GUDREN-778781 format. One line per 2 residues: their letters; for each residue x, y, z of C-alpha. Coordinates in Angstrom, 1 decimal. Example, Ala and Ser with C-alpha at 12.3 -4.5 7.8 and 13.67 -1.06 7.14 Angstrom:
2
AS	12.3 -4.5 7.8 ~ 13.7 -1.1 7.1;
END
This chain:
480
MS	-43.7 -40.2 -64.8 ~ -45.5 -43.0 -62.9;
DS	-46.7 -42.5 -59.3 ~ -44.3 -45.2 -58.0;
ED	-41.3 -43.5 -59.7 ~ -42.3 -40.2 -58.3;
DR	-42.7 -41.6 -54.8 ~ -39.2 -43.2 -55.1;
KH	-37.7 -39.8 -56.0 ~ -39.3 -38.1 -53.0;
QD	-39.0 -40.9 -50.5 ~ -38.2 -40.0 -46.9;
PS	-34.5 -40.3 -46.3 ~ -35.2 -42.1 -43.0;
ED	-36.1 -45.2 -45.0 ~ -32.4 -45.5 -46.2;
VD	-30.3 -44.3 -43.2 ~ -29.0 -46.4 -40.4;
VG	-26.7 -45.9 -37.4 ~ -24.2 -48.4 -38.8;
ED	-22.4 -50.9 -36.5 ~ -21.3 -49.7 -33.1;
PF	-17.5 -49.6 -32.7 ~ -17.7 -51.4 -29.4;
SK	-19.8 -54.3 -30.7 ~ -17.1 -56.7 -31.8;
PA	-13.3 -56.8 -32.6 ~ -12.3 -55.2 -35.8;
PP	-12.5 -57.6 -38.8 ~ -9.2 -59.1 -40.1;
KP	-7.4 -57.0 -42.6 ~ -8.2 -58.1 -46.2;
KA	-5.6 -59.5 -48.4 ~ -3.9 -57.2 -50.9;
DT	-5.9 -58.6 -53.8 ~ -9.2 -58.4 -51.9;
PE	-11.2 -55.2 -52.4 ~ -12.3 -53.3 -49.3;
PE	-15.9 -54.2 -48.5 ~ -18.4 -51.5 -49.2;
PE	-20.2 -50.0 -46.2 ~ -23.7 -51.2 -45.8;
ET	-26.6 -48.8 -46.2 ~ -29.2 -49.4 -43.5;
EV	-32.0 -47.6 -41.9 ~ -32.7 -45.1 -39.1;
EV	-36.3 -44.3 -38.1 ~ -37.1 -40.7 -38.0;
TR	-40.4 -39.6 -36.4 ~ -42.0 -36.3 -35.8;
EP	-43.6 -35.4 -32.5 ~ -46.1 -32.6 -31.9;
EK	-44.8 -29.4 -30.2 ~ -45.2 -29.7 -26.4;
PK	-45.4 -26.9 -23.8 ~ -42.1 -26.1 -22.0;
QA	-41.8 -28.1 -18.8 ~ -39.4 -30.3 -16.9;
PA	-39.3 -33.2 -19.4 ~ -39.3 -36.9 -19.0;
PR	-36.1 -37.5 -21.0 ~ -36.1 -39.6 -24.1;
EE	-33.8 -42.6 -24.3 ~ -32.9 -41.8 -27.9;
PG	-31.0 -38.7 -28.9 ~ -32.8 -36.4 -31.3;
SR	-34.0 -32.9 -32.0 ~ -37.1 -31.2 -30.7;
EG	-38.7 -31.9 -34.1 ~ -38.1 -35.6 -34.1;
TV	-36.3 -38.5 -32.7 ~ -33.4 -40.4 -34.3;
RV	-33.2 -43.9 -32.9 ~ -29.7 -45.2 -32.6;
TD	-28.6 -48.5 -31.2 ~ -27.0 -48.4 -27.8;
PI	-23.2 -49.1 -28.1 ~ -23.0 -50.5 -24.6;
VD	-25.5 -53.3 -25.0 ~ -23.7 -54.4 -28.2;
AV	-20.3 -54.2 -26.4 ~ -20.9 -57.0 -24.0;
SG	-23.8 -58.9 -25.5 ~ -21.6 -61.7 -26.7;
FS	-19.6 -62.6 -23.6 ~ -21.2 -61.0 -20.5;
KF	-23.6 -62.6 -18.1 ~ -25.0 -59.2 -17.3;
QF	-27.3 -56.7 -19.2 ~ -27.6 -53.2 -17.7;
KV	-29.8 -50.3 -18.6 ~ -29.8 -46.9 -16.8;
TD	-33.1 -45.3 -17.5 ~ -36.0 -43.2 -16.3;
PK	-34.2 -40.3 -14.7 ~ -36.3 -38.3 -12.2;
MT	-35.5 -34.9 -10.7 ~ -35.9 -35.1 -6.9;
MP	-36.5 -31.8 -5.1 ~ -34.9 -31.3 -1.7;
EK	-36.8 -30.7 1.5 ~ -34.8 -27.6 2.3;
AT	-34.9 -24.6 -0.1 ~ -31.1 -24.2 0.4;
DL	-30.3 -27.7 -0.9 ~ -29.8 -28.6 -4.5;
GY	-32.1 -31.0 -6.3 ~ -30.6 -34.2 -7.8;
WI	-31.4 -36.8 -10.4 ~ -32.5 -40.3 -9.5;
YH	-31.7 -43.0 -12.1 ~ -33.2 -46.5 -12.2;
VV	-30.7 -49.2 -12.8 ~ -32.2 -52.3 -14.5;
TK	-30.0 -55.5 -14.3 ~ -30.6 -58.8 -16.0;
CE	-28.1 -61.5 -14.8 ~ -27.6 -65.1 -15.8;
LP	-25.4 -66.0 -12.8 ~ -26.8 -68.4 -10.2;
GW	-28.0 -66.8 -7.0 ~ -28.7 -63.4 -8.7;
GK	-32.2 -62.0 -9.3 ~ -33.1 -62.3 -12.9;
NL	-34.7 -58.9 -13.3 ~ -33.5 -56.2 -10.8;
RV	-34.5 -52.6 -10.7 ~ -33.2 -50.2 -8.1;
PR	-33.0 -46.3 -7.9 ~ -29.5 -44.8 -7.7;
RY	-28.0 -41.4 -7.5 ~ -24.9 -40.3 -9.4;
SD	-23.0 -40.3 -6.1 ~ -23.8 -44.0 -5.7;
FV	-22.0 -44.7 -9.0 ~ -19.0 -42.8 -7.7;
WL	-19.1 -44.7 -4.4 ~ -19.2 -48.0 -6.3;
RD	-16.2 -47.1 -8.5 ~ -14.2 -45.9 -5.6;
AV	-14.9 -49.0 -3.5 ~ -13.9 -51.4 -6.4;
CY	-10.7 -49.3 -6.9 ~ -9.8 -49.5 -3.2;
DN	-10.3 -53.3 -3.1 ~ -8.2 -53.9 -6.3;
PG	-5.2 -51.6 -6.4 ~ -3.6 -51.6 -9.9;
CI	-6.9 -52.2 -11.7 ~ -7.9 -49.8 -14.5;
IP	-11.5 -49.2 -13.7 ~ -13.6 -47.5 -16.5;
PL	-14.6 -43.9 -16.0 ~ -17.9 -42.3 -15.2;
PE	-19.5 -39.3 -17.0 ~ -18.9 -35.9 -15.6;
KN	-20.9 -34.7 -12.7 ~ -23.6 -32.3 -13.6;
VK	-22.4 -28.8 -12.7 ~ -25.6 -27.0 -13.7;
GQ	-27.2 -24.8 -11.2 ~ -30.5 -25.6 -9.4;
IE	-32.7 -23.6 -11.8 ~ -31.0 -25.0 -14.9;
KI	-31.5 -28.6 -13.5 ~ -35.2 -28.0 -13.0;
VL	-35.9 -26.7 -16.4 ~ -33.4 -28.9 -18.2;
SD	-34.9 -29.7 -21.6 ~ -31.8 -31.2 -23.3;
AD	-32.9 -34.8 -23.7 ~ -29.6 -35.6 -25.6;
LL	-27.6 -34.6 -22.5 ~ -29.6 -36.9 -20.2;
SY	-29.5 -39.7 -22.8 ~ -25.7 -39.4 -23.0;
RQ	-25.3 -39.6 -19.3 ~ -27.5 -42.7 -19.1;
RA	-25.4 -44.4 -21.9 ~ -22.2 -43.4 -20.2;
MT	-23.3 -44.9 -16.8 ~ -24.5 -48.0 -18.6;
KF	-21.1 -48.2 -20.3 ~ -19.5 -48.0 -16.8;
LS	-21.6 -50.8 -15.4 ~ -21.2 -53.0 -18.5;
TL	-17.5 -52.8 -18.7 ~ -17.2 -53.2 -14.9;
AV	-19.2 -56.4 -15.1 ~ -16.8 -58.0 -17.6;
HK	-13.8 -56.9 -15.7 ~ -12.0 -59.8 -14.1;
YG	-12.2 -58.3 -10.6 ~ -15.2 -56.0 -11.0;
KE	-17.7 -58.7 -11.9 ~ -16.7 -60.6 -8.7;
SE	-17.0 -57.5 -6.4 ~ -19.6 -57.7 -3.6;
HL	-20.1 -54.0 -4.1 ~ -21.4 -54.5 -7.6;
RA	-23.9 -57.0 -6.4 ~ -25.1 -54.8 -3.6;
FC	-25.4 -51.9 -6.0 ~ -27.6 -53.9 -8.3;
EK	-29.8 -55.7 -5.7 ~ -30.3 -53.6 -2.6;
ET	-33.2 -51.2 -2.2 ~ -32.5 -47.7 -1.1;
SD	-32.5 -48.2 2.7 ~ -30.5 -51.4 2.6;
WE	-28.1 -49.8 0.1 ~ -27.5 -46.8 2.4;
AY	-26.9 -49.2 5.3 ~ -24.4 -51.2 3.2;
KT	-22.4 -48.0 2.3 ~ -22.3 -47.0 6.0;
SH	-21.1 -50.5 7.0 ~ -18.3 -50.2 4.5;
KR	-17.4 -46.6 5.3 ~ -13.7 -46.0 5.3;
TV	-11.6 -43.4 7.1 ~ -10.7 -40.1 5.5;
DE	-7.1 -41.3 5.1 ~ -8.2 -44.5 3.3;
RT	-10.5 -42.6 1.0 ~ -7.7 -40.1 0.2;
AS	-5.3 -42.9 -0.5 ~ -7.6 -45.0 -2.7;
ST	-9.8 -42.5 -4.5 ~ -9.1 -42.0 -8.2;
GG	-11.9 -39.6 -8.8 ~ -13.3 -41.6 -11.6;
TM	-15.0 -39.1 -13.8 ~ -14.0 -38.3 -17.4;
SS	-12.8 -34.7 -16.6 ~ -12.4 -34.1 -12.9;
MV	-9.7 -36.6 -12.2 ~ -7.1 -34.6 -14.1;
QK	-7.3 -31.8 -11.5 ~ -6.0 -34.0 -8.7;
GK	-2.5 -34.9 -7.7 ~ -0.6 -32.1 -9.5;
EG	2.0 -32.2 -6.6 ~ 1.4 -35.7 -5.4;
WF	3.0 -37.8 -2.7 ~ 5.6 -39.2 -5.0;
KM	7.0 -35.8 -5.9 ~ 7.0 -34.8 -2.2;
WK	9.0 -38.0 -1.5 ~ 11.4 -37.2 -4.2;
KK	12.0 -33.8 -2.8 ~ 13.0 -35.3 0.5;
GA	15.7 -37.3 -1.3 ~ 14.1 -40.6 -0.4;
EQ	14.6 -41.9 -3.9 ~ 18.3 -42.1 -3.3;
SA	17.7 -45.1 -1.1 ~ 15.6 -46.9 -3.7;
SA	16.8 -50.2 -5.1 ~ 17.6 -50.7 -8.8;
EE	14.3 -52.6 -9.2 ~ 12.3 -49.8 -7.7;
TE	14.1 -47.2 -9.8 ~ 13.2 -49.2 -12.9;
KN	9.6 -49.4 -11.8 ~ 9.5 -45.7 -11.1;
TK	10.9 -44.9 -14.6 ~ 8.3 -47.2 -16.3;
LE	5.4 -45.7 -14.3 ~ 6.5 -42.2 -15.1;
DR	6.9 -43.0 -18.8 ~ 3.4 -44.5 -18.8;
KT	2.0 -41.5 -17.0 ~ 3.5 -39.2 -19.6;
YA	2.1 -41.3 -22.4 ~ -1.3 -41.2 -20.8;
KN	-1.1 -37.4 -20.4 ~ -0.1 -36.9 -24.0;
ME	-2.9 -39.2 -25.3 ~ -5.5 -37.5 -23.1;
EA	-4.5 -34.1 -24.5 ~ -4.5 -35.4 -28.1;
LT	-7.8 -37.2 -27.9 ~ -9.3 -34.2 -26.1;
LA	-8.4 -32.0 -29.0 ~ -9.7 -34.5 -31.5;
QD	-13.1 -34.8 -29.7 ~ -13.4 -31.0 -29.4;
RL	-12.9 -30.7 -33.2 ~ -15.3 -33.5 -33.9;
KR	-17.9 -31.8 -31.6 ~ -17.6 -28.6 -33.7;
HI	-18.2 -30.8 -36.8 ~ -21.3 -32.4 -35.2;
DN	-22.6 -29.0 -34.1 ~ -22.3 -27.7 -37.6;
RH	-24.4 -30.6 -38.9 ~ -27.1 -29.8 -36.3;
NI	-27.0 -26.1 -37.5 ~ -27.2 -27.1 -41.1;
SK	-30.1 -29.4 -40.4 ~ -31.9 -26.6 -38.6;
SL	-31.3 -24.1 -41.4 ~ -32.4 -26.6 -44.0;
SE	-35.6 -27.3 -42.1 ~ -36.4 -23.6 -41.9;
LS	-35.6 -23.2 -45.6 ~ -37.9 -26.1 -46.3;
SF	-40.8 -24.4 -44.5 ~ -40.2 -21.1 -46.4;
LN	-40.1 -22.9 -49.7 ~ -43.3 -24.8 -49.0;
ST	-45.1 -21.7 -47.8 ~ -43.9 -19.8 -50.9;
GE	-45.1 -22.7 -53.1 ~ -48.5 -22.6 -51.6;
LE	-48.8 -18.9 -52.2 ~ -47.5 -19.2 -55.8;
ST	-49.9 -22.0 -56.6 ~ -52.8 -19.6 -56.6;
TD	-51.3 -17.7 -59.6 ~ -48.9 -20.2 -61.2;
EN	-49.4 -23.9 -60.4 ~ -46.3 -24.8 -62.4;
LG	-43.9 -22.7 -60.3 ~ -45.8 -23.4 -57.1;
SD	-45.3 -27.2 -57.6 ~ -41.5 -26.7 -58.2;
LK	-41.2 -24.7 -55.0 ~ -43.0 -27.3 -52.9;
NS	-40.8 -30.1 -54.5 ~ -37.7 -28.1 -53.5;
GN	-39.1 -27.7 -50.0 ~ -39.6 -31.5 -49.7;
YT	-36.1 -32.2 -51.0 ~ -34.6 -29.7 -48.6;
NN	-36.6 -31.2 -45.7 ~ -35.2 -34.6 -46.6;
LS	-31.6 -33.2 -46.6 ~ -32.3 -31.8 -43.1;
KL	-33.4 -35.2 -41.8 ~ -30.3 -36.8 -43.3;
SQ	-28.0 -34.2 -41.6 ~ -29.8 -34.7 -38.2;
AQ	-29.5 -38.5 -38.5 ~ -25.8 -38.2 -39.5;
AA	-25.0 -36.0 -36.5 ~ -26.7 -38.5 -34.1;
KE	-24.6 -41.4 -35.5 ~ -21.3 -39.5 -35.4;
NM	-22.0 -38.4 -31.9 ~ -22.7 -41.8 -30.5;
QV	-20.4 -44.0 -32.6 ~ -17.4 -41.7 -32.8;
YE	-17.5 -38.7 -30.4 ~ -18.6 -40.8 -27.4;
VL	-15.9 -43.4 -28.0 ~ -13.2 -40.7 -28.0;
KY	-14.7 -39.2 -24.9 ~ -14.6 -42.6 -23.2;
YV	-11.0 -43.1 -24.0 ~ -10.1 -39.6 -22.7;
GC	-11.6 -40.8 -19.4 ~ -9.7 -44.0 -19.6;
FV	-6.3 -42.3 -19.9 ~ -7.2 -40.0 -17.0;
AI	-8.0 -43.1 -15.0 ~ -4.6 -44.6 -15.9;
KE	-2.8 -41.5 -14.7 ~ -4.7 -41.5 -11.4;
EI	-4.0 -45.2 -10.9 ~ -0.3 -44.7 -11.4;
RR	-0.4 -41.9 -8.9 ~ -2.1 -44.3 -6.5;
IQ	0.6 -46.9 -7.0 ~ 3.3 -44.2 -6.4;
RM	1.6 -43.3 -3.2 ~ 1.7 -46.9 -2.1;
QV	5.4 -46.9 -2.9 ~ 5.9 -43.9 -0.7;
TM	4.0 -45.7 2.1 ~ 6.2 -48.7 1.7;
NV	9.4 -46.7 1.9 ~ 8.2 -44.8 4.9;
CK	7.5 -48.1 6.6 ~ 11.0 -49.3 5.7;
ED	12.4 -46.2 7.3 ~ 10.4 -47.0 10.4;
VD	11.8 -50.6 10.4 ~ 15.4 -49.2 10.3;
SA	14.6 -46.7 13.1 ~ 13.1 -49.5 15.2;
AI	16.1 -51.7 14.6 ~ 18.4 -49.0 15.9;
GV	16.1 -48.6 18.9 ~ 16.5 -52.3 19.7;
TK	20.3 -52.0 19.6 ~ 20.2 -49.1 22.0;
AT	17.6 -50.4 24.4 ~ 18.6 -52.0 27.7;
GS	16.8 -53.5 30.6 ~ 13.0 -53.0 30.8;
KM	13.0 -50.9 27.6 ~ 14.2 -53.9 25.5;
AK	10.7 -55.6 25.4 ~ 9.1 -52.3 24.3;
AE	11.7 -51.8 21.6 ~ 11.3 -55.3 20.3;
QA	7.5 -54.9 20.2 ~ 7.9 -51.7 18.2;
KG	10.3 -53.5 15.8 ~ 7.8 -56.3 15.3;
TA	5.0 -53.8 14.5 ~ 7.2 -51.9 12.1;
DR	8.2 -55.2 10.3 ~ 4.6 -56.2 10.0;
KY	3.5 -52.9 8.5 ~ 6.4 -52.8 6.1;
KE	5.6 -56.4 4.9 ~ 2.0 -55.5 4.3;
AK	2.8 -52.3 2.5 ~ 5.4 -54.1 0.3;
ER	3.1 -56.9 -0.6 ~ 0.3 -54.5 -1.5;
YQ	2.6 -52.4 -3.6 ~ 4.1 -55.3 -5.4;
KA	0.7 -56.9 -6.1 ~ -0.6 -53.6 -7.4;
CI	2.4 -53.3 -9.8 ~ 1.9 -56.8 -11.2;
LF	-1.9 -56.3 -11.6 ~ -1.4 -52.9 -13.3;
DE	1.1 -54.4 -15.8 ~ -1.6 -57.0 -16.8;
EY	-4.3 -54.3 -16.9 ~ -2.2 -52.0 -19.0;
AD	-1.5 -54.7 -21.6 ~ -5.2 -55.6 -21.8;
FH	-6.1 -51.9 -22.1 ~ -3.8 -51.3 -25.0;
AN	-5.2 -54.4 -26.8 ~ -8.7 -53.1 -26.5;
KK	-7.7 -49.5 -27.3 ~ -5.9 -50.6 -30.5;
RD	-9.0 -52.5 -31.6 ~ -11.5 -49.8 -30.7;
LK	-9.6 -46.8 -32.1 ~ -9.0 -48.6 -35.4;
KV	-12.6 -49.4 -35.5 ~ -13.8 -45.9 -34.7;
QQ	-11.7 -44.5 -37.6 ~ -13.2 -47.1 -40.0;
TF	-16.7 -46.2 -38.7 ~ -16.1 -42.5 -39.2;
VQ	-15.0 -43.1 -42.8 ~ -18.0 -45.4 -43.5;
LQ	-20.4 -42.9 -42.1 ~ -19.1 -40.2 -44.5;
IQ	-19.4 -42.6 -47.4 ~ -23.0 -43.6 -46.4;
FG	-24.0 -39.9 -46.0 ~ -22.7 -39.1 -49.5;
RQ	-24.6 -42.0 -51.1 ~ -27.8 -41.3 -49.2;
TE	-27.6 -37.6 -50.2 ~ -27.1 -38.7 -53.8;
KL	-30.3 -40.8 -53.6 ~ -32.4 -37.8 -52.8;
EH	-33.2 -37.0 -56.5 ~ -35.1 -33.8 -57.0;
AP	-38.1 -33.8 -59.2 ~ -37.2 -32.1 -62.6;
IQ	-37.9 -28.4 -62.6 ~ -40.7 -28.0 -65.1;
PA	-40.0 -25.7 -68.1 ~ -41.4 -22.2 -67.7;
VF	-44.6 -21.7 -69.8 ~ -45.4 -18.1 -70.9;
GQ	-48.5 -16.6 -72.4 ~ -51.1 -18.5 -70.4;
END
């Protein structure tokens, strides 16, 4: 056997593996005609590198997900998602743990938000430090200004304790959070109303002191925050509004006075909320099962890596007495190590290209439920204002003399508040209908694509595994 042929049979699997195409990168391709064969998945490359073992410490997180033994570089799905039609490019990077001045306070992570923008008047290359709470503030502010909009979700808030935060060594977790926050900014920047928000520009441009002053100047009352907040994270929002103002209003019998148009809107909103709830539960189950599958790949990769080390060690020992058998054992060790790398790379691709897409849509359905609850609260406010108008009108009919002016003033105030509440409610309903239709179009495209991606990844993995030909086991030679 020639050297080139032997090298080919023992090549590193990282030379043939790729992350594939990100499911957010572009709309799904048109369905092929009946007589056109399904295109074969492309086999591309993923770079796998090894890093020396480092002492345990609070790490500078890596931007690519990978194991402690190496890094699997995977393209960022968010950058690909908006590269074709967005004027913005975002990157959330360089997380740093900030320790509090008081021992009783918890530490927190500071992220650096890098923004590149092609719009006139914007800075070309912006870099500002932001906390997770700043992302939450931005989302809440955009939601408040645009009732009815379906604003993308944020990743879950880190619930780890102080000690766990300090010694956190899971670079994958930090990388996921950075990708999810980048996804939020990227999708917000292509949203019809999000990209025009003054809050987004302030978030991207203002340094820490100016940003804090900006938030203070836009501080709302507790009632406004309660009425507008949709939570915004991928898991916490579902805990809110179990009773809800709408149900309280129904208990009082106020729905009996609703018009036929309002009743129809109520029914449609409730149907959509039920659908969102069912989809959230179904996708949550799907992502949980997929997570088990990915965890199994990680465990298999770890076991294969350990087996490879044992085989190589055994081969080295055996070579001192039987070079033939020692060589076979070391060849098997190399083959097993390549299988381990393939499994690790496959887990990273399935995690980013499939699992994180499902997780994102779970958060979207939770956001839809919360936006519906918000619209229902607006409807409650509108009906309460209508009751105030009726009460004020009765007051005018009963008022006499000097009390007439005061009663008419109260009637005018009630009319104004009812008109504002009604306009806000109707505008939110119209906007939500448009947003809901756009959401379903994107959801259909992305969930079809993610299924195709999952199938293609399995096909690629099978073919790449098949390429890892093991060197022939040499015949046993006795009597030497």
